PLY file of the C-alpha trace (Angstrom):
ply
format ascii 1.0
element vertex 255
property float x
property float y
property float z
element edge 254
property int vertex1
property int vertex2
end_header
7.96 24.31 -110.31
5.06 26.17 -108.75
4.85 29.93 -109.10
1.29 30.73 -108.02
0.01 31.73 -111.47
-3.67 30.90 -112.09
-4.32 28.51 -114.95
-7.01 26.86 -117.01
-6.47 23.57 -115.15
-6.65 24.95 -111.63
-4.31 24.20 -108.71
-1.62 21.57 -109.12
-2.77 18.19 -107.75
0.01 15.93 -109.08
2.53 14.54 -106.62
5.55 15.45 -108.78
6.64 18.68 -110.41
9.76 19.16 -112.50
12.28 21.97 -112.65
10.37 24.13 -115.10
8.41 27.32 -114.50
4.69 26.63 -114.71
2.54 28.35 -117.37
5.43 30.38 -118.72
4.07 30.36 -122.29
0.38 29.54 -122.03
-2.33 29.25 -119.40
-3.24 25.89 -121.00
0.20 24.24 -120.74
1.77 23.95 -117.28
5.22 22.70 -118.31
5.74 23.71 -121.92
9.10 22.06 -122.61
8.23 18.87 -120.75
5.03 18.65 -122.78
6.45 19.31 -126.24
9.51 17.12 -125.70
7.28 14.05 -126.05
6.67 14.75 -129.74
9.90 13.02 -130.91
8.81 9.85 -129.10
5.49 9.86 -130.94
7.15 10.41 -134.32
9.77 7.70 -133.76
7.13 5.24 -132.56
5.04 6.04 -135.63
8.01 5.30 -137.88
8.59 2.01 -136.07
4.90 1.12 -136.33
4.84 1.75 -140.09
7.91 -0.45 -140.54
6.45 -3.24 -138.39
3.17 -3.21 -140.33
4.76 -2.84 -143.76
7.02 -5.85 -143.25
4.38 -7.87 -141.40
6.25 -8.30 -138.14
4.39 -10.06 -135.36
1.58 -8.02 -133.81
3.47 -7.72 -130.53
5.82 -5.19 -132.15
2.99 -3.09 -133.53
1.46 -3.06 -130.06
4.85 -2.12 -128.60
5.18 0.92 -130.86
1.59 1.94 -130.12
2.32 1.64 -126.39
5.25 4.03 -126.83
2.90 6.54 -128.43
0.29 6.09 -125.70
2.92 6.68 -123.04
4.15 9.84 -124.76
0.59 11.18 -125.13
-0.10 10.40 -121.47
3.08 12.23 -120.51
1.99 15.24 -122.56
-1.36 15.31 -120.76
0.34 15.07 -117.40
2.92 17.79 -117.94
0.39 20.06 -119.63
-2.04 19.90 -116.70
-0.12 18.74 -113.60
-3.28 17.03 -112.42
-3.42 13.80 -110.43
-5.63 11.98 -112.95
-3.36 12.91 -115.84
-0.35 11.82 -113.80
-1.87 8.34 -113.81
-2.16 8.54 -117.60
1.62 8.88 -117.60
2.60 6.41 -114.87
0.21 3.54 -115.62
1.31 3.22 -119.29
4.92 3.20 -118.06
4.20 -0.03 -116.20
2.15 -1.49 -119.05
4.98 -0.77 -121.46
7.52 -2.56 -119.27
5.22 -5.58 -118.96
5.08 -5.69 -122.75
8.88 -5.56 -122.97
9.09 -8.42 -120.48
6.70 -10.46 -122.64
8.65 -9.79 -125.85
11.97 -10.59 -124.19
11.00 -13.79 -122.43
8.14 -15.29 -124.46
10.27 -17.00 -127.17
11.61 -19.49 -124.58
8.47 -19.74 -122.47
7.04 -23.25 -122.74
3.50 -22.44 -121.57
2.46 -19.92 -124.19
-0.82 -18.74 -122.67
0.30 -18.33 -119.07
2.71 -15.43 -119.53
0.42 -13.04 -121.48
-2.48 -13.92 -119.18
-0.47 -13.22 -116.05
1.04 -9.99 -117.40
-2.37 -8.75 -118.58
-3.95 -9.41 -115.19
-0.95 -7.84 -113.42
-1.29 -4.69 -115.53
-5.05 -4.50 -114.99
-4.78 -4.93 -111.23
-1.99 -2.34 -111.06
-4.08 0.18 -112.99
-7.01 -0.25 -110.60
-4.88 -0.05 -107.46
-2.85 2.88 -108.80
-6.06 4.82 -109.44
-6.90 4.59 -105.75
-3.52 4.67 -104.00
-0.72 7.23 -104.22
2.44 5.15 -104.29
5.03 7.95 -104.32
8.50 6.42 -104.03
6.91 2.98 -104.20
6.00 3.57 -107.84
9.60 4.41 -108.73
10.91 1.30 -106.95
8.32 -0.85 -108.69
9.20 0.60 -112.09
12.94 0.14 -111.55
12.39 -3.52 -110.61
10.48 -4.09 -113.85
13.31 -2.45 -115.80
15.92 -4.59 -114.04
14.02 -7.74 -115.02
14.66 -6.87 -118.66
18.43 -6.43 -118.37
19.56 -10.10 -118.21
17.55 -10.98 -121.31
18.71 -7.92 -123.24
22.30 -8.82 -122.41
21.74 -12.39 -123.58
20.39 -11.14 -126.90
23.36 -8.81 -127.22
26.04 -11.45 -126.70
24.30 -13.88 -129.08
24.01 -11.27 -131.85
26.90 -11.33 -134.30
25.76 -8.53 -136.58
27.82 -5.40 -135.88
25.04 -2.98 -136.85
22.59 -4.69 -134.52
25.11 -4.50 -131.70
25.36 -0.76 -132.30
21.60 -0.52 -131.80
22.06 -2.06 -128.37
24.93 0.31 -127.61
22.84 3.33 -128.63
20.09 1.97 -126.38
22.45 1.92 -123.39
23.96 5.32 -124.24
20.60 7.10 -124.55
19.41 5.48 -121.32
22.53 6.62 -119.45
22.48 10.19 -120.79
18.73 10.54 -120.34
18.93 9.25 -116.77
21.70 11.75 -116.00
19.50 14.58 -117.33
16.58 13.38 -115.21
18.79 13.10 -112.10
20.25 16.59 -112.50
16.80 18.07 -113.05
15.53 16.45 -109.84
18.53 17.01 -107.58
20.01 20.32 -108.77
16.82 22.22 -109.61
17.64 25.17 -107.36
21.05 25.66 -108.94
19.80 25.13 -112.50
16.97 27.64 -112.00
19.51 30.36 -111.29
21.21 29.86 -114.65
20.40 32.34 -117.46
18.91 29.41 -119.43
17.39 26.38 -117.74
18.74 23.28 -119.57
15.35 21.56 -119.08
16.77 18.24 -117.93
13.40 16.50 -117.75
12.55 17.54 -121.31
15.91 16.17 -122.44
15.05 12.95 -120.59
11.92 12.67 -122.72
13.86 13.16 -125.95
16.59 10.67 -125.06
14.04 8.12 -123.88
12.15 8.48 -127.14
15.29 7.43 -128.99
15.98 4.84 -126.31
12.64 3.13 -126.94
13.17 3.29 -130.69
16.62 1.68 -130.48
15.33 -0.97 -128.06
12.39 -1.81 -130.30
14.55 -1.98 -133.42
17.10 -4.21 -131.70
14.36 -6.55 -130.45
12.82 -6.69 -133.93
16.21 -7.69 -135.34
16.68 -10.41 -132.71
13.19 -11.77 -133.28
13.73 -11.80 -137.05
16.91 -13.79 -136.47
15.01 -16.32 -134.37
12.44 -16.67 -137.14
15.18 -16.90 -139.82
13.92 -13.88 -141.73
17.43 -12.76 -142.77
17.29 -9.35 -140.99
19.50 -6.43 -141.94
19.91 -3.03 -140.33
19.46 -0.33 -142.94
19.18 3.44 -142.58
16.38 5.78 -143.51
17.93 8.80 -145.29
21.28 7.43 -144.12
20.51 8.38 -140.49
17.70 6.50 -138.78
18.22 2.72 -138.48
15.45 0.23 -139.06
15.23 -3.51 -139.69
14.66 -4.91 -143.16
13.71 -8.58 -143.45
13.25 -11.21 -146.15
10.61 -13.73 -145.15
10.50 -17.12 -146.88
7.78 -17.24 -149.53
5.86 -19.78 -147.46
5.33 -17.07 -144.82
0 1
1 2
2 3
3 4
4 5
5 6
6 7
7 8
8 9
9 10
10 11
11 12
12 13
13 14
14 15
15 16
16 17
17 18
18 19
19 20
20 21
21 22
22 23
23 24
24 25
25 26
26 27
27 28
28 29
29 30
30 31
31 32
32 33
33 34
34 35
35 36
36 37
37 38
38 39
39 40
40 41
41 42
42 43
43 44
44 45
45 46
46 47
47 48
48 49
49 50
50 51
51 52
52 53
53 54
54 55
55 56
56 57
57 58
58 59
59 60
60 61
61 62
62 63
63 64
64 65
65 66
66 67
67 68
68 69
69 70
70 71
71 72
72 73
73 74
74 75
75 76
76 77
77 78
78 79
79 80
80 81
81 82
82 83
83 84
84 85
85 86
86 87
87 88
88 89
89 90
90 91
91 92
92 93
93 94
94 95
95 96
96 97
97 98
98 99
99 100
100 101
101 102
102 103
103 104
104 105
105 106
106 107
107 108
108 109
109 110
110 111
111 112
112 113
113 114
114 115
115 116
116 117
117 118
118 119
119 120
120 121
121 122
122 123
123 124
124 125
125 126
126 127
127 128
128 129
129 130
130 131
131 132
132 133
133 134
134 135
135 136
136 137
137 138
138 139
139 140
140 141
141 142
142 143
143 144
144 145
145 146
146 147
147 148
148 149
149 150
150 151
151 152
152 153
153 154
154 155
155 156
156 157
157 158
158 159
159 160
160 161
161 162
162 163
163 164
164 165
165 166
166 167
167 168
168 169
169 170
170 171
171 172
172 173
173 174
174 175
175 176
176 177
177 178
178 179
179 180
180 181
181 182
182 183
183 184
184 185
185 186
186 187
187 188
188 189
189 190
190 191
191 192
192 193
193 194
194 195
195 196
196 197
197 198
198 199
199 200
200 201
201 202
202 203
203 204
204 205
205 206
206 207
207 208
208 209
209 210
210 211
211 212
212 213
213 214
214 215
215 216
216 217
217 218
218 219
219 220
220 221
221 222
222 223
223 224
224 225
225 226
226 227
227 228
228 229
229 230
230 231
231 232
232 233
233 234
234 235
235 236
236 237
237 238
238 239
239 240
240 241
241 242
242 243
243 244
244 245
245 246
246 247
247 248
248 249
249 250
250 251
251 252
252 253
253 254
């Protein structure tokens, strides 16, 4: 939300601004709450990465957690500067992350093992180049939604074929955080004028970041459970400090 205050980063060049007063706390951070709200995503992804490495999950899951962290860092850069280049550091990893989810969801039943990762890698590379030269605007949002929709049928298939009640709750938390986070994002975009008149701005976009951080964590944990089931690693959902769920596996000694 522009207010004409001079800043370290200069005039706003990004195509999107959220419902937060710019440079309210520092001349170095344009949108303070939208920047700091990415920290939970980084911490949750780090926890997931440690678990994936410690239990020797397939490398795809380590890469997935790292991609979550990269996206959160890119989002921090974007909201801190509101510059066009940094906006790309937020939007391009969003697409890369969804391509990685598509690979993890569909690759177990893909008969030609090298074609899918090759195609998705080339798709992501071409998108990054084109996105650096073209401002998509609404086209980017449509493209991103399509990628998300491609994941839904497979996620639903995994859900209905999972008998473990704790794993099903992971999927339910995934849907709940997505729904609540999307509602926060929608209200921030559509009702900014009304929300700005409130004594305290609820910071809907910042809440979107927090909920999506948990959303990614629940999605990753659920997918790790499903993959462990496919590999017959006897997965169980356990809780760190009785709160945060993660997957514990028992691989055969031959593995």
